[in-house]
C-alpha positions as CSV (number, residue, x, y, z in Angstrom):
1,M,90.5,12.3,-51.7
2,S,87.4,12.2,-53.7
3,S,87.4,13.2,-57.4
4,S,84.6,14.8,-59.4
5,L,83.7,15.9,-62.8
6,R,83.2,19.5,-64.0
7,F,81.7,20.4,-67.4
8,H,82.5,23.4,-69.4
9,R,80.7,24.3,-72.6
10,E,83.0,25.6,-75.3
11,Q,80.7,26.4,-78.2
12,E,80.1,23.0,-80.1
13,A,82.6,21.1,-77.8
14,V,82.4,20.1,-74.2
15,R,85.3,20.1,-71.9
16,I,85.2,17.5,-69.1
17,E,87.5,18.3,-66.2
18,L,88.6,15.6,-63.8
19,A,88.8,17.5,-60.6
20,S,90.3,16.7,-57.2
21,P,91.2,18.9,-54.1
22,D,94.8,17.7,-54.3
23,G,95.1,18.0,-58.0
24,L,95.5,14.3,-58.5
25,P,92.2,13.0,-60.0
26,R,91.5,9.3,-59.3
27,L,89.2,7.1,-61.3
28,S,87.0,5.8,-58.5
29,A,84.0,3.6,-59.1
30,S,81.7,6.5,-58.5
31,L,83.6,8.8,-60.9
32,L,83.5,6.1,-63.6
33,E,79.7,5.8,-63.1
34,Q,79.3,9.6,-63.4
35,L,81.6,9.7,-66.5
36,D,79.6,6.9,-68.1
37,A,76.3,8.6,-67.6
38,E,77.5,12.0,-68.8
39,L,79.3,10.5,-71.8
40,A,76.0,8.8,-72.8
41,R,74.2,12.2,-72.5
42,L,76.9,14.0,-74.6
43,L,76.8,11.4,-77.3
44,A,73.1,11.8,-77.6
45,D,73.3,15.7,-77.6
46,P,73.2,17.0,-81.2
47,T,74.7,20.3,-80.1
48,C,77.9,18.6,-78.8
49,H,80.3,17.8,-81.6
50,G,83.5,17.0,-79.7
51,I,84.8,16.2,-76.2
52,V,88.0,17.3,-74.5
53,I,89.0,15.4,-71.3
54,H,91.6,16.9,-68.9
55,G,92.8,16.9,-65.3
56,S,94.9,19.5,-63.5
57,E,98.2,20.9,-64.5
58,K,100.1,18.4,-62.4
59,C,98.0,15.3,-63.2
60,F,95.7,14.1,-66.0
61,A,94.5,11.2,-63.9
62,A,96.4,9.1,-61.3
63,G,94.5,5.9,-62.1
64,A,92.1,3.9,-60.0
65,E,91.6,4.4,-56.3
66,I,94.1,1.9,-54.8
67,A,92.1,1.4,-51.7
68,E,89.1,0.4,-53.7
69,V,91.1,-2.0,-55.9
70,A,92.7,-3.6,-52.8
71,A,89.3,-4.3,-51.4
72,L,88.0,-6.1,-54.5
73,G,87.4,-9.8,-54.6
74,G,87.2,-12.0,-57.6
75,V,83.6,-11.3,-58.6
76,T,83.7,-7.6,-57.7
77,A,87.1,-7.1,-59.5
78,L,85.6,-8.6,-62.7
79,A,82.7,-6.2,-62.4
80,F,85.0,-3.2,-61.8
81,A,87.1,-4.2,-64.8
82,R,84.1,-4.6,-67.1
83,R,82.7,-1.3,-66.0
84,G,85.9,0.5,-67.1
85,Q,86.2,-1.5,-70.3
86,F,82.6,-0.7,-71.3
87,L,83.1,3.0,-70.6
88,F,86.4,3.2,-72.5
89,D,85.1,1.1,-75.4
90,R,82.2,3.6,-75.6
91,L,84.6,6.5,-75.7
92,A,86.9,4.9,-78.2
93,G,84.0,4.0,-80.5
94,A,82.1,7.2,-80.1
95,G,80.9,8.9,-83.3
96,K,82.2,12.2,-81.8
97,P,85.9,12.8,-81.3
98,A,87.4,12.7,-77.8
99,V,90.7,14.5,-77.2
100,A,92.8,13.9,-74.1
101,A,94.6,17.0,-72.9
102,V,97.4,15.7,-70.8
103,S,99.5,17.7,-68.3
104,G,101.7,16.1,-65.6
105,Y,101.1,12.5,-64.6
106,C,99.0,10.2,-66.7
107,L,99.2,6.8,-65.0
108,G,97.4,3.5,-64.8
109,G,93.7,3.8,-65.5
110,G,94.3,7.5,-66.4
111,F,96.7,6.3,-69.2
112,D,94.0,3.8,-70.3
113,L,91.5,6.8,-70.5
114,A,94.0,8.8,-72.6
115,L,94.6,5.8,-74.9
116,A,90.8,5.4,-75.4
117,S,90.6,9.0,-76.8
118,Q,91.0,9.5,-80.5
119,W,93.7,12.2,-80.1
120,R,96.2,13.1,-77.4
121,V,97.7,16.5,-76.8
122,A,100.3,16.8,-74.0
123,T,102.6,19.3,-72.4
124,P,106.4,18.8,-72.2
125,D,106.2,17.8,-68.6
126,A,103.6,15.0,-69.1
127,I,104.6,11.6,-67.8
128,F,102.9,8.4,-69.0
129,G,103.0,4.9,-67.6
130,H,101.5,1.8,-66.0
131,P,103.0,1.4,-62.6
132,G,100.6,-1.3,-61.6
133,P,103.0,-4.3,-62.1
134,T,105.2,-2.9,-59.4
135,L,102.2,-3.3,-57.1
136,G,101.3,-6.7,-58.5
137,L,98.5,-5.2,-60.5
138,L,97.7,-5.1,-64.2
139,T,95.4,-2.7,-65.8
140,G,92.0,-4.2,-66.8
141,W,90.4,-1.3,-68.7
142,G,91.7,-2.1,-72.2
143,G,95.0,-0.2,-72.0
144,T,97.1,-3.3,-72.7
145,Q,95.3,-3.9,-76.1
146,R,95.2,-0.3,-77.1
147,L,98.8,0.3,-76.2
148,A,99.9,-2.7,-78.4
149,A,97.7,-1.6,-81.3
150,L,99.2,1.9,-81.1
151,I,103.0,1.2,-80.7
152,G,103.3,-2.5,-81.4
153,Q,103.3,-5.6,-79.2
154,G,107.0,-5.6,-78.4
155,R,107.3,-2.0,-77.3
156,A,104.0,-2.3,-75.4
157,L,105.2,-5.4,-73.5
158,E,108.4,-3.6,-72.6
159,L,106.6,-0.6,-71.2
160,L,104.1,-2.7,-69.3
161,L,106.7,-5.1,-67.7
162,A,109.3,-2.4,-66.9
163,S,106.7,0.0,-65.5
164,D,109.2,2.8,-66.3
165,P,107.7,6.3,-66.6
166,V,107.6,7.6,-70.2
167,P,108.4,11.3,-70.5
168,A,106.5,13.4,-73.0
169,D,109.3,13.6,-75.6
170,R,109.6,9.8,-75.7
171,A,105.8,9.4,-75.7
172,L,105.7,11.6,-78.8
173,A,108.5,9.6,-80.5
174,L,106.7,6.4,-79.7
175,G,103.4,7.7,-81.0
176,L,101.7,7.6,-77.6
177,V,100.8,11.3,-78.1
178,D,100.0,13.2,-81.2
179,E,101.5,16.6,-80.4
180,L,103.2,18.5,-77.6
181,V,102.3,22.1,-76.8
182,P,103.2,24.6,-74.0
183,Q,100.9,24.5,-70.9
184,E,99.1,27.7,-71.8
185,Q,98.2,26.3,-75.2
186,L,97.0,22.9,-74.0
187,L,93.3,23.4,-73.7
188,P,92.9,25.8,-76.6
189,R,94.8,23.4,-78.8
190,A,92.8,20.4,-77.6
191,L,89.5,22.2,-78.2
192,K,90.6,23.3,-81.7
193,R,91.6,19.7,-82.5
194,A,88.3,18.3,-81.3
195,R,86.4,20.8,-83.5
196,Q,88.7,19.9,-86.5
197,L,88.2,16.2,-86.0
198,A,84.4,16.7,-85.7
199,H,84.3,18.4,-89.0
200,T,86.2,15.6,-90.7
201,Q,83.8,13.0,-89.3
202,T,80.7,14.7,-90.5
């Protein structure tokens, strides 16, 4: 099913919702292109001081469209990887804070997107992971490097090779997320954190 972006203005912050009819947003090539264009616009907008990215209650993002990935050849696969890398590098290096508000599954490229954010708030039912190795795939959007920088090379290698899902409480203990909050507090807390981080960076 196709995924799309929805934008919600929250005073000086902007909330980007990854939306999908089945509640499982996927990072297709077209969605990455939309997100890249909108991120460029928001970074140039002086009235936007912070960004919150989230999906549905049951899934932050389910990663790339597997059908698209399976159809890629050598040259197109490299272009697809570079597109995601450029976008997530821009997000990670943005002068405005980006906060990932994670509920439910946060997998593959979705995990890479969360790792590229400066702060991660999650609900107790959040589940993180890179299931790609079980399909003979390895994420190409910078998640391997960011994961190692965040929790150390040994633990990152273990998580990537085992492909085991990481529940929210372990993610917090490992430092993959910065705080856990109940579902009803997720977006308010993420927005508050984005505003706080924006003030510390000005």
